[in-house]
N, C-alpha and C positions, 0 to 999 in steps of 0.2 A: 580563397574567397568564394570561388565556383561551390565547392562543397558546403561552404556556409549559406550560400544562396539557395542551394537545393534542399538543405535541411529546413531553413526556414520556410521555403515554400511547402514541403510535405507537412509540416506542422500546421500551417494556415490551412491547408486542404482538409487535414483530418479533423481540426476543429470547427471548420466552418460548413461541413456537410450538413445539409438539413435533412429531416428524417419524418416519416409518418410515426406518430407516437405509438408504442406497443400497446397490446391490450393490458388493462390492469393485471399485475403479476401475483397480486394476493389479494383478495377482495375482503378480507376481515381487516388487514393491517396496512396493505400497500406495499409490502416488503414480500417477496416470494422466499420461501423456504423449500430447500431442496436436500432431501436425503441422499447421500452417496455411500455404498458399501461395496466391499470386495477387495480385489487386487487393482493395481494401478489402471490397468486398461479398462477393467468394469467400471470402475468409479468413473473415469473419463467418459465412457460411453453413456453411462445414466446421465451426466452432467449435459452432454452433447445433446441427446434425445429430448430431456426434459426442457431445456432452453433452446430448442431447434432455431426457433423463429428469430430469436434475438441474436444467435450466434450467426445465422445466415445473413442477417442484415449487416453485421459488423464485417463480416467476411467480404461482403459484396462491396462495402465502402472502402475497405482495404485495398481491394484489387482495382479500384477506380483512381489510385494515386498515380500521378506522372511518373514517379520514380519507384514505381512498385517493384519492377524486376531488380534494381538497384538494392534496395533495402532487404529484398527477398535474399539475394544472394549474400548479403551480410549476416542475415540471421541464420542462414545454414552453416557459414563459416563458423559464426560464434558458437552454434549448437554442437558442431563437431569438435570444436576445441574444449568446451566444457564436458562433453562426454568422455574425452580422452582423460581430463584432468580430475574428474570428479564422478566415480562410478555410480553414485546415488542419483546423478542427474539422469540416469537411464529410467528410472521410475516416472519422472515428470514426463520424459518423452513418450512413454506408454500412454500415460494419462493424456497426454495431448492428443495422441494418436486416437485414443478412445473417443474424445469429444470431436474430433474430425469425423469419424465415422458415424457417430450417433446423431450429429447434427447435419451429416452430408455435406461438409465442406471441406475444401484442400486442407491437409494437414499443415502445410506451409503457411497458410494464413493464420492459424492457430498459434504456431511456432512464432511467427513475426508479432503478433499480438502481445505474446507473454515476455518477448524480449525486446520490446518497444524501448524501453529505457536505455537498455545498453546499445541497442543500435544508434539511437540519437547521439549517445555520448561517443560512440565509434567515430562519428562524422565530424562532430564539433564538441569538444570537452567542455566548454565554458557554458553549453545549454543543457537544462534538464527538464523533463517533462512532469516531474514529481516534486512537489513542495512538502507542506505538511507542518502542523503544530501540535504540540501536545504538553501535558502537563500531569503530575500526580502529587497529590496532596494527602498529608495523614491528619485526619481529625483527632479531637481530643480524646476520643475512644479507642484510638490505636488503629481504626480501620480507614482503608485508603478510599479515594475517589479519583479516578483517571478520566481526562478528557483528551479527545484526539479528532483533529481535522486531518483528512486527506485531500490535498490538493494536486489536481493530475490534469495535465494540459492536452489530453486527447478524449475526442467525442464528448466534449464539454456539454453540448446539447442533449445528447442521447443517454448517457450513462446514469444522469439522475432519475431517468424514467424507469430503470430496470436494476434497482439494487438487489442482491440475493443473500441470504444467510444459507451457507452451505453447511450441512451437518456431515461431517465425515466420519465414518466407520471402516477404517482400513484394515486390512489383513495383518499388517505389521504396524506396531506402534500404537500411539494412543488416539482415541477419539477426541475430536476437536470441533470447532465451528471456524469459518472464515467468513468475514463480513466483506463482500466482494461484488464482482459483476460477472455477466456471462462470458465464458471463455477462457477466464483467467484461473491458473492453478496455484498461484502463490498466495501464502496466508498472510497479507500486507496488515491486516487487523485479524489476528487470531486469538482463540481462547480454548484452552483446554480445562479439565477439572482442575489442574494444578497451576496453571500459567495463563498469562496475559503476555501477547507480544505485538507491538506495531513498529515500524520503521518510518524514518525520515531520511532523506538524502542529505549528505553533507559533502559538497564537492571537495574532493582530494586531487592530488596530482595524478596525472594519467599515467598508467602503467602498463595497460593491456594485459593485466593478469587479475585473477580473482574470479569469483563466484557470482553468478547471476541473483537477484533479489529473490526471485521465486524460490530457488533452491535453498537460500539461506533461511527464509522464513518458514519453509516446509520443515526443513531438518529439525529446526529448534522446536516448533509446535507439536509437531508429530512424534519425535523421538527423545523429548526431554520431561522429565518428572519434576524438576526442581531449577530454581534459578542457576545453581552451581552446574547443573548439567547443561542447561541452556547456554551458559557461557563456554564450556567446552565444547559444544556441537556448533558453536558460531563460526562459520567459515570466513576466510578473509574475502571481502568483496571485490567485485570488479570497479566499484567506485565506492567512495566514502558513504558511512551510514551512522546515523545514531539510532540504535535499537532500545526502546523502551521495554522491559522485561519486569514483570510483577507476580507476586503470588498473594495470598490472602493479605499478609503483613508487610512484606517488604517489596522494595523496588531498586532496580538500578538503571542506569542508562550506559550501556555499551557504545563507546565511541570507536569506531573501527575504519581503518582504512585498508587498502590492498598490503599495506606493510607493516602496520603499527596499530595497537588497540589499548585503550584505557577505560576505568570504570568510574563513573559518578554514582554514589550510593545514597539512598535516603536515610542517612544516619541522623546527625545531629539537627540537620535541615528538616524542616517540615515539608519541603516541596522541592520538586525537580521541574525544570522548564526545558522544553525540547523543542528546536525549530530546524534550521538547515544549516547549522554551523557549529563547529567543535567548539566546546566550552573548557575542557579539561586541559590544564597548562601543558601537558605533555603531548597534546594533539595538534596544538596550535600551528606547529611547523608543517603539519601535514595538510593543512587547508590549502585549497587552490588559491592562487594570486588574487583571483577576482571571484567573488561569491556569485553563485547562480543568479540571484535575483537582482543582481545590478544590471542585468540584461533585459531588455523588453522580451515579454513571453506573447507568443501570436495566439490570439483567441477570436474566433468568428472573423477571421480575415483582417483584422485590425492588430495594432501593436498596443499592449496595456502593461502597466508595470504592476506587479503584486506588491503586498507590503513587504518591505525589505525583512530579510530573516531577523536581523538584529532588531529592529523595530517591533516585530512580532514578539520576539523574548521580552523586550522592555515593557510592552502592554501587559503580557500576561503575568509578569513579576509585580508590575504596580497593582495589578487586581487582586493579587492574593497575597502578597508579603504582609500585610498588616492583619490577615484574616486568622481568626482562631478556628474556625469552622467553615466548610464550604458545603453547600447541599446542591443537589441536582440542579435546581433551577439556576443558582449562581455559575454553576459549572457551564450551562448552556449559553450564559451571558458572556462569560470568557471567550468561548468558541466563537460565538458571534462577532466580536471585537476583533477576531483575527481572520474572518473569512474573507475571501476574495472570490471573483468571478469563476474561479478554478476549484472551490472547493466542492467536491462531490461526494464527500463521505463526512459526518460528524456524528460521534459517539460518546456516550458517557457510560463508565463501567464502574459498578461497585464490586471488588472482588469478593470481599466476605460475605455480603449478601446475595453474591451472584445474580445481580439485577444488571440488565443491560438496556441501554436507552439509544435509539437510533433515530436520526433525523430523516424524515422523507418530505421532499418537495420535487415539483415536477420541473423546476429550474435550479440552477446554482446560484449563489451558495445555498445549499440544502439546509444549512443551519437555521435559517430563517422559516423553514416550514414546520410541520407537525412532527413532534417527537413521540416515537412509539416505545412502550416498554416489553422487555422480553424477560421470562424467569428462566435462567439457565438451568435451575434445578430441574426444571419440567423439559426444558428443550434439548438438553445433552445428557 
């Protein structure tokens, strides 16, 4: 009970910190575009230097947490274990060290920020700080439309102010973009010339084994050239995940726990819906006894409930099941209907046209703000 109390306290404190709004990150669009090139350390250093002000702000807030030393110890222990088990994690460690030096903040704070979800789950398995809803729909011309909300229970007031499109040109692997926030190295919404990936947490049984989300997403988007390669590169996670992976014409949902995985493919069905529970029959036994959102989520010092994961699935299905065509505007409406106070990122992506639409708002849910269009043929 004490551990639960401490965890809830830290989440309240993270979510309720007030802040001075950062300067506009990109005058033309309101979303900052940061280009990163080189080896992992060089990429991290450029990241940290370019977003120094924002990263210093988040680092300072993290250090103010009452149980900072406790969760920092957990972050170091997890990082050590991940490094032993997954040699490729060392690349991300180097990138985080680069961010640390570029932004002139302690490396440990960058590590903590990037492993926050694993840290929270280490303390109390039935709580997650990541939600998310997504869909992929095939129109009559065969082209796909993808919609995705990222619900994140940390820095709810601040992160809507500083979204970033990172353009990665690594020495090894493929160039890609990551739609993210300052200080984070994972590609939680990532796009390369060949693939799209996004992740949704799907609470599974606790095992204390598996890879962190940041490594799973980066390995897929940076080192995969096809859906088949992405499925091969997908590491078993520290907690259950639903990964939406798509190319120009095809899409799959990889439902994966620390011990098992199954695939839902966009074949005969015209659409797939992804929230925070497993839908494949073979994965039902892997689901935690009690789903994440049946518990209250702390936001701004109070307790609120998100829209239950199965309710969000139902809402999306009802909105698209009778449709023969879905355009960008209707896709935005779908995402608005499943948005919550924790919705810090909303995107629409058209893989064949390589057009990306990102919602920008100064408060969450961002899906109710202005939507900005990006041409990835020019951007990447």
